[in-house]
KOLVEXBA-666521 format. One record per atom (N, C-alpha, C, O): residue number from 1; residue in three letters; x, y, z; chain. Coordinates in nm, 2 decimals, decimal comma. Layout:
N
NODE	NUM	Ala	X	Y	Z	A $
...
***
This chain:
82
NODE	1	Met	2,03	-0,29	-2,70	A $
NODE	1	Met	1,89	-0,25	-2,67	A $
NODE	1	Met	1,81	-0,38	-2,66	A $
NODE	1	Met	1,83	-0,48	-2,74	A $
NODE	2	Leu	1,72	-0,38	-2,57	A $
NODE	2	Leu	1,63	-0,49	-2,55	A $
NODE	2	Leu	1,51	-0,49	-2,64	A $
NODE	2	Leu	1,45	-0,38	-2,67	A $
NODE	3	Thr	1,47	-0,60	-2,69	A $
NODE	3	Thr	1,35	-0,61	-2,76	A $
NODE	3	Thr	1,23	-0,65	-2,67	A $
NODE	3	Thr	1,26	-0,68	-2,55	A $
NODE	4	Asn	1,11	-0,64	-2,72	A $
NODE	4	Asn	0,99	-0,68	-2,63	A $
NODE	4	Asn	1,00	-0,82	-2,59	A $
NODE	4	Asn	0,95	-0,85	-2,48	A $
NODE	5	Glu	1,05	-0,91	-2,67	A $
NODE	5	Glu	1,05	-1,05	-2,63	A $
NODE	5	Glu	1,16	-1,08	-2,52	A $
NODE	5	Glu	1,14	-1,17	-2,44	A $
NODE	6	Gln	1,26	-0,99	-2,51	A $
NODE	6	Gln	1,36	-1,01	-2,41	A $
NODE	6	Gln	1,32	-0,95	-2,27	A $
NODE	6	Gln	1,39	-0,98	-2,17	A $
NODE	7	Met	1,22	-0,86	-2,27	A $
NODE	7	Met	1,18	-0,80	-2,14	A $
NODE	7	Met	1,11	-0,90	-2,05	A $
NODE	7	Met	1,04	-0,99	-2,10	A $
NODE	8	Lys	1,12	-0,89	-1,92	A $
NODE	8	Lys	1,05	-0,97	-1,83	A $
NODE	8	Lys	0,90	-0,94	-1,83	A $
NODE	8	Lys	0,86	-0,83	-1,83	A $
NODE	9	Ala	0,82	-1,04	-1,84	A $
NODE	9	Ala	0,68	-1,03	-1,84	A $
NODE	9	Ala	0,63	-0,98	-1,70	A $
NODE	9	Ala	0,67	-1,04	-1,60	A $
NODE	10	Gly	0,55	-0,88	-1,70	A $
NODE	10	Gly	0,49	-0,83	-1,57	A $
NODE	10	Gly	0,59	-0,76	-1,48	A $
NODE	10	Gly	0,58	-0,76	-1,36	A $
NODE	11	Arg	0,70	-0,70	-1,54	A $
NODE	11	Arg	0,80	-0,64	-1,45	A $
NODE	11	Arg	0,75	-0,51	-1,38	A $
NODE	11	Arg	0,81	-0,47	-1,28	A $
NODE	12	Phe	0,64	-0,45	-1,43	A $
NODE	12	Phe	0,58	-0,34	-1,36	A $
NODE	12	Phe	0,46	-0,37	-1,28	A $
NODE	12	Phe	0,38	-0,28	-1,24	A $
NODE	13	Ala	0,43	-0,50	-1,27	A $
NODE	13	Ala	0,30	-0,54	-1,21	A $
NODE	13	Ala	0,30	-0,50	-1,06	A $
NODE	13	Ala	0,19	-0,46	-1,01	A $
NODE	14	Lys	0,40	-0,52	-0,99	A $
NODE	14	Lys	0,41	-0,48	-0,84	A $
NODE	14	Lys	0,39	-0,33	-0,82	A $
NODE	14	Lys	0,32	-0,29	-0,73	A $
NODE	15	Leu	0,45	-0,25	-0,91	A $
NODE	15	Leu	0,43	-0,11	-0,90	A $
NODE	15	Leu	0,29	-0,07	-0,93	A $
NODE	15	Leu	0,23	0,02	-0,86	A $
NODE	16	Ala	0,23	-0,13	-1,03	A $
NODE	16	Ala	0,09	-0,10	-1,07	A $
NODE	16	Ala	-0,01	-0,14	-0,95	A $
NODE	16	Ala	-0,10	-0,07	-0,92	A $
NODE	17	Lys	0,02	-0,26	-0,89	A $
NODE	17	Lys	-0,06	-0,30	-0,78	A $
NODE	17	Lys	-0,05	-0,21	-0,66	A $
NODE	17	Lys	-0,15	-0,18	-0,59	A $
NODE	18	Gly	0,07	-0,16	-0,63	A $
NODE	18	Gly	0,09	-0,07	-0,52	A $
NODE	18	Gly	0,02	0,07	-0,54	A $
NODE	18	Gly	-0,04	0,12	-0,45	A $
NODE	19	Arg	0,03	0,12	-0,67	A $
NODE	19	Arg	-0,04	0,24	-0,70	A $
NODE	19	Arg	-0,19	0,23	-0,69	A $
NODE	19	Arg	-0,26	0,32	-0,64	A $
NODE	20	Lys	-0,24	0,11	-0,73	A $
NODE	20	Lys	-0,39	0,09	-0,72	A $
NODE	20	Lys	-0,43	0,08	-0,58	A $
NODE	20	Lys	-0,54	0,14	-0,54	A $
NODE	21	Leu	-0,36	0,01	-0,49	A $
NODE	21	Leu	-0,39	0,00	-0,35	A $
NODE	21	Leu	-0,38	0,14	-0,28	A $
NODE	21	Leu	-0,47	0,17	-0,20	A $
NODE	22	Met	-0,28	0,22	-0,31	A $
NODE	22	Met	-0,26	0,35	-0,25	A $
NODE	22	Met	-0,37	0,44	-0,30	A $
NODE	22	Met	-0,42	0,52	-0,21	A $
NODE	23	Asn	-0,42	0,43	-0,42	A $
NODE	23	Asn	-0,53	0,51	-0,47	A $
NODE	23	Asn	-0,66	0,47	-0,40	A $
NODE	23	Asn	-0,74	0,56	-0,36	A $
NODE	24	Arg	-0,68	0,35	-0,37	A $
NODE	24	Arg	-0,80	0,30	-0,30	A $
NODE	24	Arg	-0,79	0,35	-0,16	A $
NODE	24	Arg	-0,90	0,38	-0,10	A $
NODE	25	Ile	-0,68	0,34	-0,09	A $
NODE	25	Ile	-0,67	0,39	0,04	A $
NODE	25	Ile	-0,70	0,54	0,05	A $
NODE	25	Ile	-0,78	0,58	0,14	A $
NODE	26	Asn	-0,64	0,62	-0,04	A $
NODE	26	Asn	-0,67	0,76	-0,04	A $
NODE	26	Asn	-0,82	0,79	-0,07	A $
NODE	26	Asn	-0,87	0,89	-0,01	A $
NODE	27	Ala	-0,88	0,72	-0,16	A $
NODE	27	Ala	-1,02	0,74	-0,19	A $
NODE	27	Ala	-1,11	0,71	-0,07	A $
NODE	27	Ala	-1,20	0,78	-0,04	A $
NODE	28	Cys	-1,07	0,61	0,01	A $
NODE	28	Cys	-1,15	0,58	0,13	A $
NODE	28	Cys	-1,13	0,69	0,23	A $
NODE	28	Cys	-1,23	0,73	0,30	A $
NODE	29	Trp	-1,01	0,74	0,25	A $
NODE	29	Trp	-0,99	0,85	0,34	A $
NODE	29	Trp	-1,06	0,98	0,29	A $
NODE	29	Trp	-1,11	1,06	0,38	A $
NODE	30	Asn	-1,07	1,00	0,16	A $
NODE	30	Asn	-1,14	1,12	0,11	A $
NODE	30	Asn	-1,28	1,13	0,14	A $
NODE	30	Asn	-1,34	1,24	0,16	A $
NODE	31	Val	-1,35	1,01	0,16	A $
NODE	31	Val	-1,49	1,01	0,19	A $
NODE	31	Val	-1,52	1,00	0,34	A $
NODE	31	Val	-1,63	0,99	0,38	A $
NODE	32	Gly	-1,41	1,01	0,42	A $
NODE	32	Gly	-1,42	1,01	0,56	A $
NODE	32	Gly	-1,42	0,87	0,63	A $
NODE	32	Gly	-1,46	0,85	0,74	A $
NODE	33	Gly	-1,38	0,77	0,55	A $
NODE	33	Gly	-1,37	0,63	0,61	A $
NODE	33	Gly	-1,24	0,60	0,67	A $
NODE	33	Gly	-1,16	0,69	0,69	A $
NODE	34	Phe	-1,22	0,47	0,71	A $
NODE	34	Phe	-1,10	0,43	0,77	A $
NODE	34	Phe	-1,05	0,30	0,70	A $
NODE	34	Phe	-1,13	0,23	0,64	A $
NODE	35	Val	-0,92	0,27	0,71	A $
NODE	35	Val	-0,86	0,16	0,65	A $
NODE	35	Val	-0,81	0,07	0,76	A $
NODE	35	Val	-0,74	0,11	0,85	A $
NODE	36	Arg	-0,85	-0,06	0,76	A $
NODE	36	Arg	-0,80	-0,16	0,86	A $
NODE	36	Arg	-0,69	-0,24	0,79	A $
NODE	36	Arg	-0,71	-0,31	0,69	A $
NODE	37	Ile	-0,57	-0,24	0,85	A $
NODE	37	Ile	-0,46	-0,31	0,81	A $
NODE	37	Ile	-0,44	-0,43	0,91	A $
NODE	37	Ile	-0,42	-0,40	1,03	A $
NODE	38	Gly	-0,44	-0,55	0,86	A $
NODE	38	Gly	-0,43	-0,66	0,95	A $
NODE	38	Gly	-0,32	-0,75	0,92	A $
NODE	38	Gly	-0,28	-0,77	0,80	A $
NODE	39	Thr	-0,26	-0,81	1,03	A $
NODE	39	Thr	-0,15	-0,91	1,02	A $
NODE	39	Thr	-0,21	-1,04	1,08	A $
NODE	39	Thr	-0,33	-1,05	1,10	A $
NODE	40	Ala	-0,12	-1,13	1,10	A $
NODE	40	Ala	-0,17	-1,26	1,16	A $
NODE	40	Ala	-0,21	-1,24	1,31	A $
NODE	40	Ala	-0,29	-1,32	1,36	A $
NODE	41	Thr	-0,16	-1,14	1,38	A $
NODE	41	Thr	-0,18	-1,13	1,52	A $
NODE	41	Thr	-0,26	-1,00	1,56	A $
NODE	41	Thr	-0,32	-1,00	1,67	A $
NODE	42	Arg	-0,26	-0,90	1,48	A $
NODE	42	Arg	-0,33	-0,78	1,52	A $
NODE	42	Arg	-0,38	-0,70	1,39	A $
NODE	42	Arg	-0,34	-0,73	1,28	A $
NODE	43	Tyr	-0,46	-0,60	1,42	A $
NODE	43	Tyr	-0,50	-0,51	1,31	A $
NODE	43	Tyr	-0,49	-0,37	1,36	A $
NODE	43	Tyr	-0,49	-0,34	1,48	A $
NODE	44	Thr	-0,48	-0,27	1,27	A $
NODE	44	Thr	-0,47	-0,13	1,30	A $
NODE	44	Thr	-0,57	-0,06	1,21	A $
NODE	44	Thr	-0,57	-0,08	1,09	A $
NODE	45	Asp	-0,64	0,03	1,27	A $
NODE	45	Asp	-0,74	0,12	1,20	A $
NODE	45	Asp	-0,67	0,25	1,17	A $
NODE	45	Asp	-0,62	0,32	1,27	A $
NODE	46	Leu	-0,66	0,30	1,05	A $
NODE	46	Leu	-0,60	0,42	1,01	A $
NODE	46	Leu	-0,71	0,51	0,95	A $
NODE	46	Leu	-0,78	0,47	0,86	A $
NODE	47	Lys	-0,71	0,64	1,00	A $
NODE	47	Lys	-0,80	0,74	0,95	A $
NODE	47	Lys	-0,72	0,84	0,87	A $
NODE	47	Lys	-0,60	0,82	0,85	A $
NODE	48	Ala	-0,79	0,94	0,81	A $
NODE	48	Ala	-0,72	1,03	0,72	A $
NODE	48	Ala	-0,61	1,11	0,80	A $
NODE	48	Ala	-0,51	1,15	0,74	A $
NODE	49	Lys	-0,63	1,13	0,93	A $
NODE	49	Lys	-0,52	1,20	1,00	A $
NODE	49	Lys	-0,39	1,12	1,01	A $
NODE	49	Lys	-0,29	1,18	1,04	A $
NODE	50	His	-0,40	0,99	0,98	A $
NODE	50	His	-0,28	0,91	0,98	A $
NODE	50	His	-0,22	0,89	0,84	A $
NODE	50	His	-0,14	0,81	0,82	A $
NODE	51	Ser	-0,26	0,98	0,75	A $
NODE	51	Ser	-0,22	0,96	0,61	A $
NODE	51	Ser	-0,07	0,98	0,59	A $
NODE	51	Ser	-0,01	0,92	0,49	A $
NODE	52	Asp	0,00	1,05	0,68	A $
NODE	52	Asp	0,14	1,07	0,66	A $
NODE	52	Asp	0,22	0,94	0,70	A $
NODE	52	Asp	0,34	0,93	0,68	A $
NODE	53	Leu	0,16	0,84	0,77	A $
NODE	53	Leu	0,22	0,72	0,81	A $
NODE	53	Leu	0,24	0,62	0,70	A $
NODE	53	Leu	0,33	0,54	0,71	A $
NODE	54	Val	0,15	0,62	0,60	A $
NODE	54	Val	0,16	0,52	0,49	A $
NODE	54	Val	0,21	0,58	0,37	A $
NODE	54	Val	0,17	0,69	0,32	A $
NODE	55	Phe	0,31	0,51	0,31	A $
NODE	55	Phe	0,37	0,56	0,18	A $
NODE	55	Phe	0,41	0,44	0,10	A $
NODE	55	Phe	0,42	0,33	0,14	A $
NODE	56	Met	0,44	0,48	-0,03	A $
NODE	56	Met	0,48	0,37	-0,13	A $
NODE	56	Met	0,62	0,39	-0,16	A $
NODE	56	Met	0,67	0,50	-0,18	A $
NODE	57	Gly	0,70	0,28	-0,16	A $
NODE	57	Gly	0,84	0,28	-0,20	A $
NODE	57	Gly	0,85	0,27	-0,35	A $
NODE	57	Gly	0,76	0,27	-0,43	A $
NODE	58	Lys	0,98	0,28	-0,40	A $
NODE	58	Lys	1,01	0,28	-0,54	A $
NODE	58	Lys	0,96	0,15	-0,61	A $
NODE	58	Lys	0,92	0,16	-0,73	A $
NODE	59	Ser	0,96	0,04	-0,54	A $
NODE	59	Ser	0,93	-0,09	-0,61	A $
NODE	59	Ser	0,78	-0,11	-0,61	A $
NODE	59	Ser	0,73	-0,20	-0,68	A $
NODE	60	Gly	0,70	-0,03	-0,54	A $
NODE	60	Gly	0,55	-0,04	-0,54	A $
NODE	60	Gly	0,51	-0,10	-0,41	A $
NODE	60	Gly	0,39	-0,12	-0,39	A $
NODE	61	Ser	0,60	-0,13	-0,32	A $
NODE	61	Ser	0,56	-0,19	-0,19	A $
NODE	61	Ser	0,51	-0,07	-0,10	A $
NODE	61	Ser	0,56	0,04	-0,10	A $
NODE	62	Leu	0,40	-0,10	-0,02	A $
NODE	62	Leu	0,35	0,00	0,08	A $
NODE	62	Leu	0,42	-0,02	0,21	A $
NODE	62	Leu	0,45	-0,14	0,25	A $
NODE	63	Tyr	0,45	0,09	0,28	A $
NODE	63	Tyr	0,52	0,09	0,41	A $
NODE	63	Tyr	0,44	0,17	0,50	A $
NODE	63	Tyr	0,37	0,27	0,46	A $
NODE	64	Met	0,45	0,14	0,63	A $
NODE	64	Met	0,39	0,22	0,74	A $
NODE	64	Met	0,50	0,26	0,84	A $
NODE	64	Met	0,57	0,17	0,89	A $
NODE	65	Lys	0,51	0,39	0,87	A $
NODE	65	Lys	0,60	0,43	0,97	A $
NODE	65	Lys	0,56	0,39	1,11	A $
NODE	65	Lys	0,44	0,39	1,15	A $
NODE	66	Arg	0,66	0,34	1,19	A $
NODE	66	Arg	0,63	0,30	1,33	A $
NODE	66	Arg	0,75	0,35	1,41	A $
NODE	66	Arg	0,86	0,28	1,42	A $
NODE	67	Gly	0,73	0,46	1,47	A $
NODE	67	Gly	0,84	0,53	1,54	A $
NODE	67	Gly	0,95	0,57	1,45	A $
NODE	67	Gly	0,92	0,65	1,35	A $
NODE	68	Lys	1,08	0,53	1,47	A $
NODE	68	Lys	1,18	0,56	1,37	A $
NODE	68	Lys	1,20	0,46	1,27	A $
NODE	68	Lys	1,29	0,47	1,18	A $
NODE	69	Ser	1,13	0,35	1,27	A $
NODE	69	Ser	1,14	0,24	1,17	A $
NODE	69	Ser	1,02	0,24	1,08	A $
NODE	69	Ser	0,92	0,31	1,11	A $
NODE	70	Thr	1,02	0,15	0,98	A $
NODE	70	Thr	0,91	0,13	0,89	A $
NODE	70	Thr	0,88	-0,02	0,88	A $
NODE	70	Thr	0,97	-0,10	0,89	A $
NODE	71	Asp	0,75	-0,05	0,86	A $
NODE	71	Asp	0,70	-0,19	0,84	A $
NODE	71	Asp	0,65	-0,20	0,70	A $
NODE	71	Asp	0,58	-0,11	0,65	A $
NODE	72	Cys	0,69	-0,31	0,64	A $
NODE	72	Cys	0,64	-0,34	0,50	A $
NODE	72	Cys	0,50	-0,40	0,51	A $
NODE	72	Cys	0,47	-0,48	0,60	A $
NODE	73	Leu	0,41	-0,36	0,43	A $
NODE	73	Leu	0,27	-0,40	0,43	A $
NODE	73	Leu	0,24	-0,50	0,31	A $
NODE	73	Leu	0,12	-0,51	0,28	A $
NODE	74	Asp	0,34	-0,56	0,26	A $
NODE	74	Asp	0,32	-0,65	0,14	A $
NODE	74	Asp	0,23	-0,77	0,17	A $
NODE	74	Asp	0,14	-0,80	0,09	A $
NODE	75	Phe	0,24	-0,83	0,29	A $
NODE	75	Phe	0,17	-0,95	0,32	A $
NODE	75	Phe	0,05	-0,92	0,42	A $
NODE	75	Phe	0,01	-1,02	0,49	A $
NODE	76	Cys	0,01	-0,80	0,43	A $
NODE	76	Cys	-0,10	-0,76	0,52	A $
NODE	76	Cys	-0,23	-0,76	0,44	A $
NODE	76	Cys	-0,24	-0,75	0,32	A $
NODE	77	Ser	-0,34	-0,78	0,52	A $
NODE	77	Ser	-0,47	-0,77	0,46	A $
NODE	77	Ser	-0,53	-0,63	0,48	A $
NODE	77	Ser	-0,49	-0,56	0,58	A $
NODE	78	Phe	-0,61	-0,58	0,39	A $
NODE	78	Phe	-0,66	-0,45	0,39	A $
NODE	78	Phe	-0,82	-0,46	0,38	A $
NODE	78	Phe	-0,87	-0,53	0,31	A $
NODE	79	Ala	-0,88	-0,38	0,47	A $
NODE	79	Ala	-1,03	-0,37	0,47	A $
NODE	79	Ala	-1,06	-0,22	0,47	A $
NODE	79	Ala	-1,00	-0,14	0,54	A $
NODE	80	Phe	-1,16	-0,19	0,39	A $
NODE	80	Phe	-1,20	-0,05	0,37	A $
NODE	80	Phe	-1,34	-0,03	0,42	A $
NODE	80	Phe	-1,43	-0,10	0,38	A $
NODE	81	Ser	-1,36	0,08	0,50	A $
NODE	81	Ser	-1,49	0,11	0,55	A $
NODE	81	Ser	-1,51	0,26	0,53	A $
NODE	81	Ser	-1,43	0,34	0,58	A $
NODE	82	Ala	-1,62	0,29	0,47	A $
NODE	82	Ala	-1,65	0,43	0,44	A $
NODE	82	Ala	-1,77	0,47	0,52	A $
NODE	82	Ala	-1,81	0,59	0,51	A $
***
């Protein structure tokens, strides 16, 4: 059995960050706003009707469906407009 000292510090930090970001995205959509997801070359505006495209993985990373594949949103910027 592991003791508290043997556990990795911040091992659930990524999961908590992903949940917090997903909650903020859903809150923005609930008030009728949109979320702008930006990369180095382009940005995408997502409204509430696109809510089925964004989901969170087991590790806390956010993903967006693109056709039959998915894109990881770990290193993207997020802007919220309500």
